N, C-alpha and C positions, 0 to 999 in steps of 0.2 A: 318427263317421268318414264313412260314404257319403252320408247326407244333408246333409252340408256342402258336397258337391262336387256339379258340375253335369256333368261327363264322369269315366268311372271306366274303370280299366284292366281287361282281362280276368282278373286275379287278384281285383280286387275283387268283378267281378261273380259270379267262380265263387264267393266266400265269401259272398256275399248270397244265391246260390241254392243253395247247397249242392251243388254239382257240383266235377267236376274243371276245371281251368282249359282243357285241351285239349276240355273238352266245349262251353265258351264259343267256342272258337276254332271250332269246328266250325257253332255258329248262326251264326256271324258270317260264316262264309266261304261257308255255303249262302243267306245274306241273309235268313234268318229273324231273325235281331238287327241292326238297324240300325246303324251307327256308321262311323267313317272310320279309314282308317288315316294315321300322322304322315308328310309327307312325307317320303322319302329313308329311310325305316325301315319295318320290317315289323310295328311295334308297332300294336295295335288299341287305339280309344277308343270307349267307348259313353256317349251323351249319356244323364244318369238319366232324361230323359222318355220315350226311345226303351226304356230299359230296363224301367220301370214299365208301358208298353203291351204290352211281350212277356211281363212276368210275368202279367199280368192274362189276355192270350190264352191263355196257357197252362196257367193254375190254379196257378202257384207261389206260394206264400204270401208276403205281403209283409212278415212280420215280420222277415226278415233285411234289411229296408232299413232299421229302425229300431233294429236291436240290432248294435253293433260287437263285444260281448264273445264272449272264447272259449270255445267250448262242450265241456263236459268231460263223459264219460260214465264214471261209476264202476260196473265191473262185478265183485261181489264176493258171494258167500253170508253172509258176516257181517255183518248188519244193522247190529251197533254201528259198523262201520268204515265202512260207507257213510253211516250218519247222519250220524257226528262230520264226515266229509271232506264230506260234501256241504254242512253248514254253514258249517264253516270256510273252505272253497274260496268260496262264495258270498259270505261275510262279509268276510273279508279279501283277498281277491285279485279281487273283482268278477266271478268267472267266470259263465257261466250252467249250472248241474251240475244233471244229471238221475243216477238209479241205476237198475240191473239186479239182479237175484240169481241169474240163471242165464242157459245162452245163448240160450234162446227169447226172454225179456225183453230180452237185450242186442241181439239182431236186430231185434225191434220196435223199439227205441230206435233204433238207428242209421239204420234206415229213417225215422222221423219227425224225430229230432233233427241227424242228420247232424253228428257231433261232429268237432270239432276235434281232440282229443284223447282216448283213452280210457285208462285206468287198468284194466287187466284183471288179476285175482287167477288165477295158474295152475293153482289147484287146486278148480276148480268143480266138479270130479266128471265123471266117465264122458266124458273127454275135452272137455268144452264149451268151455274155454278155447282149447284148439288150433281147434276147430271155427271158433269164432268170428272168431278171427283170420285164419283161412283164407277166411272168407268174407268180412270187410272188404277183405282184399287182392284178392280176386277181383272187387270190384264196382269199376265205374269211377265210380260216383256218390261213391263213400268214399275216393277216391283222396288226399282230402287228411287224412283221419282217420289220425293218428300213433298207435301204440299203445306205452302204456309197460307192461311186466309186472310183476306185483307178488307177491313169496314171501317167505317165513318160511324156507323149507326147501331152497334152491337153494345150492350151494356159489357162491364167486366164479366159479369155472370154468365152473360150468354157465351161470350169469349171463351170461357173455361170449359163450358160444355161441348166445344168444337173438337176436343182430343178424342172424346168418344165416338166423333163421326167421322175419325180418320184423317184429320187435319195434325200436324205435327207442330205448327206455330201458329201464331196470331200477330196481326199488325195492325194499329188501330190508325186510321188515317185522323189528320193529316201526320205523316211522320218524317223523320230525318233520315237521309241516307246511311247515317252511321247505323241507326236500328236495323234498317234494311239488310246491311252487309251482314251485321252480327246475327240476325235471324238465318240468315242463308248459311252462314258459316256452322252455327248451331246444328241447324237441321242436316246438313250436308256430313257433317262429322259422323253421324249416325250409318250415312251409306259407305262410307271410307272404310 
């Protein structure tokens, strides 16, 4: 993806730096990130060399330059589920996958990993899942993260109400791997 191009869009820069596209626009508009506007348009373009200089100057990890993979964070206290999903999603779909088993681990991984998609079990305990979802929604740097709720206990009606609570998708346990990949691809298309 990015390393094959000499000039990037703000959306591509946002994915590389793990920030929201509006953050990149702010960097550009303030003059911190050098680039140009397309004549007759408000669209911004950032040369790869300028992005590299900016990332090095601000201590932004360069690993996003080399990885065009979709980043998925699985948050579930059932280790059997996280282990199987991690292995299958990495091998079959080529995703970059990490796991967390409680709300605290999820928060740490969100800060480090900046996932594109989070698979979040709704029954982590002590309201952890609601807290995690609220933290992600309240963090501008995680604006690209799409949350898919997972549960085996909700009715279809309750699952439909999740959209109003900040979830972009829902998976009913037990599920098949194809359903998980389809759900990730659907919500990730909202990011790209």
